Each structure stands twice: as structure tokens, then as C-alpha cells.
N, C-alpha and C positions, 0 to 999 in steps of 0.2 A: 519396868525399867527404873533405874535410879534417877534422882534429880539431875545429877551430873550428865547422865546419858541424854536426858531430854534436852538439856541446854546445849549439849554437843550436837544433837540433831538439828536444833534451831540454827546453830552456827553453820552446819553443813548446808542447810536449806538456803541460808543467806548467801553462801558462796556459790551455790548453784544459780541463784538469781543474778549475782554480780557477774558470773562468768558469761551468762547468755543474755541477760536482760538489761544491762547497764551500758548499752551502746558500744559493746566490745572495747571498753575503755583501756584494756590492757594491751591492745595492739599499738604498735609504734610506726604505722605506715602512713600517717598523715604528715607529709613533708613536701616541701617544694622540690622540683626536679633538681638533681645534681647539676652543677655547672657544666661538667663534661658531657652530660647526657644530651642536653638541649636541643635546641630548637630544630628538631628534625622535621617537623611538619610546618608548612606555611602557616603563618599567623600565630605561631607560638611566642613570638616577640613582636612588640609594636613596631610599626613602620616609622612613626615619629615618636621620639622619646620626650615625655612631658617634663616640665620643670619640677624640681623637688628641692625643698629646704629641709635640712636635718636639724632638729631641735634637741639640744642636750641640756637637761637641767643638771647642775653640778653644785654640790655643797661639800666643801672640804674633801676634794677628790684628788689631791696632788699625788697621793700614793699609787693610784691606779691609772691616772690620765696618760702617763708615758706609754702604757701598753694599749690603751683603747683609742685615744684620739688619733694617733698616726694611721690607724686602720680606716678611719672615716676620711681623713685627708686624702688617702690613697685610693678612694673608690674609683673603679673603672666603670664610669657611667657615661653613655653617649650623649645624654641631654644636658640641659642647664641645671646645675646643682650648687648648693652652698650650705654652710653650716652656721647655725646660731648657737653658741654656748652661753647659757644663762648662769652666771656666777651668783648663786643664791646665798649671799652673805658669808662666803668662805673666809676663814681666818688662816688658811695654810698656803695662800698664794696660788690657788687654783686658776684664777683668771690670768695672772701673769705667766704662769707656766703654759697655759693654753696658747697664749699669744706667741710665746717663745718657740713652742713646738711648731706652730704654723709658719713662723718666719724662717725656721731652719729647714723644715721638711717640704714646704710648698704644698702643692696639691689643690684641693677644693678651697675656695675662699672662705675664711673664717671670720665671724664677728663675735666679740665677747661683750656681753651686756650684763647689767645688774639691776634687778627690779626693786631693791630695797626690801624691808621686812614685810611679811604677808599682812594683809588686812584681816581683821577679825572675820571668822567664818571660812577661811581658806586654809588648806594644808599647804605646807611649804613647797612640795613638789608641784602641785597644781597651780600655785601662784607663779612659780617660775615658768611653767608651761604656758600660762596665760600671757605672760610678757613675751616669751619667745615666739608663740604662735602669732601674736599681734604684729611683731616685727616681720615675721616670715610672710604674712599675708600682703604686706606692702610690696613684696616682690612678685605677687600673683602666681604662686606655684600651683600646679594641679594636685600635688601630693605633699604631705608632710611626713617625714620619718621621725617619730618620737623614740629616742633611744637613750638608755641610761648611761652615765659616765663610766660605768665599769664594764661596758659591753664592747667587745672587739668584733669587727666584721671582716670577713674575707673580702678580697677586692671586688668580687662580683655579687656581693650580697644585695646592694641597692638595686642593681640591674635585675636580679632574679625577683625581688619583691615587686618592682614596678611591672615587670613582664606578667607576673601572676595576676596582679590587680587589673591590668588592662585586658589581658586575654580572657579572664573570667568575669569581668565587670564587677569587681569586688570593691567595696568602699573602705574596708579595713582588712589588712593582711597582717597577722601577728605570728611571730615565732617564739616558742619557748627556748630561750638561749640554753646552750649546753653549759651547765654549771661546773665549777671547778671540783675535781675529785682527786686531790693530791694527798691529803692527809687521811689517816685511818678513819677519823670521825666523818670526814666529808664522804668517803666511800660508803660508809654505813648509812648516813642520814640523807644525803642529797638525792640519790636515785629514788628513795622512798618519798621525798618531798614532791618530786615531779609525778610519781605514781599516784599519790593521793590527790594531787591537783587534777590529773586525768580522770580519776574516779569521780570527783565532784563535777567536773565539766568534761564529759567524754568528747574528744575532739571530733569524732564522726558526727555526733549530734549537733555540735556547734556549727559544723560546716554544711549542714543541710539548709537549703533555702527556706526561710520562714521558721527557723528553729526556735523553740522556746528556751532551750539551753544556750546561753550566750556567754562568752568569756574571751579574754585576750591575755597575753603575757606582756607586762609593761616594759620589759627590757628592749623589745623590738616591735614597734607598731607602725606600719605604713598606713596613713589615713588620708583619704581623699579630702582636700580642703573644703570642697562644697558640702560633703557629708558632715564635717566638723561644724560648719555654720548651721546646717539644718538641725543638728543635735544640740546646738548651743554649748558645745564643750570648748574650754573646760569649765565655764561658769556653772553649768547645770550639774556638775559633779564636784564642786569646789570643796566639799567637806569630806570626800571619800578617802578613807585610809587605804582601802583595796581599790586603788584608782583604775587599774587595768580592766578589771571586771566591770566596774561602773562605766568606764568609757565604752566598752563593747556594748553594754546594754543600752546606753544612750543612743549610740549609732543605730542599733537594731530597732529601737522604738521609733526612730525617725524614718524608718523605711530602708536603712542601709543593709548591705550584705556583708557578712563577717566570715573570715576564715582564720583558723588557728591550727598550727602544726608544730612539730618538733624541728629544731634547727640543726643543720649540719655545719653551716658556715658562720654561725653567730654564737659567740662564747662569752661567758662571764669571766673576768679576770680577778674578781674580788675573792680574797682568801678567807676561809673560815677554818683555821687550823685546829681550834679547840672546840670541845663540846659546848662550852659557855658561849662562844660566838654564834654557833648554830642555834642554841637555845634562845638567845636574845632575838635572833632573826625571825624565828617562828613565833615566839610569844608576843612579839611586837604587834601582830595583827590577827592572831588566831581568834581572840574573843570578838573582834570586830566582824570576822567572818560569820560568827554566830549571832550577829545583830545585838550584841551585848545582852543576850537573853539567858537568865539562869535556867529556864526550862530547856532551851536548846542545848545549853552546856551539859545539863544532866543527861539528856537524851544522847548527846554525842559521846560522853564518857561511857555510858552503858553500851551504846552501839559498838564502840571501839573494843570494849572488854569482851563482848560476846563474839564479835566477828574475828578479832585478831588474837586475843589472849586465851580464850576458851580452848581452841583446838590443841595447842601443845599441852595445856594443863589436863585436858580430858584424856589425851593420849597417854601421858606418863602416869597420871593418877589412876586411870582405868587399868593400865597394864600392871601397876603395882598392887592394886586392890582387887584384881580379878574381875573388874567390870568390863567385859568384852565389848558390850554395846557402846559404852562411852569411849573406849580406846579406839574402836573401829571408826566411829563417827568423827572423833577428834583427829585421828590420823588422816582420814580422807579429806576433811576440811582443810587441814594443814597442807596436804598435797596440792589441792586445787589452788589455795592461796599462793603457794610457791610457784606453781605453773604460771599463774597470771602475772607474777612479779618478774619472771625470768626475762621477758622481752625488754623491760626497762633496764634490768641489770646488763643485758647484752648491749643495749643502746649506749650505756655509759662505759662499755668495755671493761666491766668488772668481772671478777671470778664468779662462776655460777654458785659457788659455795656460799655467797652472800645471800642468795634468795631465801633459804630456809630461816634466816635470821630476821625476817620481816616482823614476826611477833614482838621481838625485843625492841626493834625500831619503833613499832606502833606504840609500845608502852612509853617510850620516850616522848612521842608526839602527844600522847594522852596527858602526860605530866606537864608538857609545855603548854598545852591548851588550858589546863587548870591554872597554871601559873599566870597565863595571860589574863584570866578572869580575876585572879587575886590582885594583880598589878592594877587592873582597871578600878577595882573597888577600893584600892588604897590611894586612888587619885593619880596614879602614874600613867594610866591609859596606854595608848599606842605612842611609842616614842621613836624618834629618828633624829640623830645628830643634833641633840640639844633642844629639840622641840617635842612637846608632848601634847597629844590630842585626846580629848574625851569623847563621849558618845555624841554623834551629830545631833544638832538641834533641828527638830522638824521644821521650824520656821525659817531655817536657812542661816541663822547666825547664832552667836552665843556659845552654847555648849560645845559646838564643833569647832569653835575658833581657836586661835593660838593662845596657849598658856605661857607662863614664864619659862624661859629656856631651862633645861635641866641637863646636867652633865651625865655622861655615861649612857647616852641613848644608844639604841641598837642600830647596827648597820642595816642597810636595805639590801635585799637580795638583788 
């Protein structure tokens, strides 16, 4: 066989393993019950509803707050609940807008606070969460809902999260928000973003008791207050750029049970209309996901090329050059790849014709990952809204701390 055929068979073998051996990552059935389905069995919902404080870190979010905050104010929750919005040094009137929305719309009580600039060794979001969680604890809630300022919740979202946590004795319940897919680039890139996340952290594995694979989706995390104290969060993860996964791991290490699923009633309202917007969103943290390791970067680039790019290349090059083995192996690998991507495409209600384009989208992610490493080595690191973070300092301070603000930072997903 030719070298191309051998590589194509390696890719096909990789897809065979991904299909059957990676926790059935491609399935999209890990979800909370739909609101209309509910509590048909006794005990599906708690008899007494615990207190909850919703903590929302917000930095320059005036553009999305009118779509997201009203959904929190209007939560249909039978127990005691309130909202703490942490205005993290906004310059666009985020705090004032939040107060105005609460005054006009009513609903759950809202407090708006500002923690000041982060201390060295803290990322901005975790510094804001530290302040918000400290204020929330004064109200002695049983649960904290940590949600981003660009996330909108259906009226029964909080109720469903608490019911799941209470019914199944979970310390952390997280939902991957349904991301916006309005523009052409969003339709191409966003479902793949969630697909790749599920491939890294198969939800079925995450949801097994005592699982070694642990993750969360930072836009929507219901956290038992006692579990947060045992895990020492957010102080124990204060430098984390990928804070949602770090949070879930901290909770699991302290003995907590974690659940992660796809959301039906939790949506992101942040737009990414251009490829440049999506590029910055991914490259902001891709190299941090690889622990800032050139070796892991090289392995990731090689793996993406073999797994995602080789199949179509082998199919077309083999067919053109008469290499039947390469064409056959490449075509079958591409077919398996497409089949595993279809459930996520359907979850996002996109045309099935997008599924075969996954190799092209994977090429974009490969380039975004390389760009993330280049940005890091040029001293720009992970950036978000005027703050740039380098590689975390093992000692807990210093390199992971705050640098001078920089314009043009990437938006957070």
C-alpha cells in the first residue's frame, strides 16, 4: 500500500475508536427533562425548595444585558432566590443598566456590586465571582447559580436545575448553553465548537459517579454552596483561564458529584457574526487548554490533521491517482466522521449538509489553536475585555496574575 493509504487507514482506525471508545461523545441525549415533561413521578421535584443566589459576573455587557438579565429577573422559582450582579470595572454603564432593568421589570431582587480591580494572581472573572459568592453566602443559600451575563434562561430554568440537583444529590449541575447560530460563520463553527468540547469531555463519562473525566460549562453552573466551600472555590482556581473545567475538577476532587448536559432552555445571546469574532473567541484559550505546552501543541496539530484532514484528502487524491485503498479508507473515515457530527448538527437545527464540512471547520480550529500559541509566545496570552493573562504561576501568583490592560481583547463565549 502507498504511504497515503497507510495514513488513511490510521485515520479510519482512529474514527473507529472515537465512534465506540470515547464515551459515545457524539450522542446528544445528556439533558435535563423538558419542563413540559416533568415531574410525573413522586420525588421528581423537591418538597421544599432551597434558597438560591444567582451570581452574574459582568464586564462591559451593556450590549447583551437587555436580553439576558430580564430572563433571570423573571425566573419562576418557588423558593427564596435573588441575584447578585458583579460589575467588574465596566466602562459602558453595565451596572446602571442592570439597576434600571430591575427597577422597570421587577421580579427577583437584584443587587449590583463592584469588587474593584483584580489582585495579582486572579483572572478577572474569578475575582468577580469571589466577590459575588462572598456576598451571596451572607444570605445562606443552599445553592449558587453561576451564570454569564450573555446567557438567557427560560422561566423554568432555575427550577429544573435545582430539581435535578436535589433529586440526584448532585453538587454541581451544569448545562452547555445553546449558542447563537444566526450568521453563516456561526452555523459553520459553533456546532463544531460544542462537538469538539464533547469529544474532549464526553458528557456520559462526566456524569458517571466517581468519573475521572470531569468538566462543566461556565455559562450555567448550579453549585451547592457547601461544595464550593469544601473545594475552596474560587480561590483554589483563581488563575484558571478555562475556569469552568477547573471549577468542576475542584468540586470533584473534594468529593462532590458533577453532572453536565446540553441545554434546551439556556441560550447565549452574544453574537459572533464574523469569522474574526469566532477566531478570537477560540484562540483566546486554546493554548491554555494545552497547558501552554509546545509538545501538546505539536501532538494536537498532528492529531487534527490525521483525524480530520486526511480522510477527504485521501478520498480525492486516491480517486484521482488510482489508489483505491487510500480512497476507500479515506471515504469510510469521512463517512464515520460525518455520522458522528450529525446529532450535533441536528441539535442546533442546522441543515444536514453542514455535517460533511467538518474537515474544513477542523482546519479552522487547527489554525486558531496555532494562532493561540503564537499569541502566547508574543506575550499576548489569553485575553478578555482589556485584560491579558499569561501562563499560570505554579506558586499561585506572579505569571498568572493580571497584566496591563490591552485593547482589542477577545469576547468570552
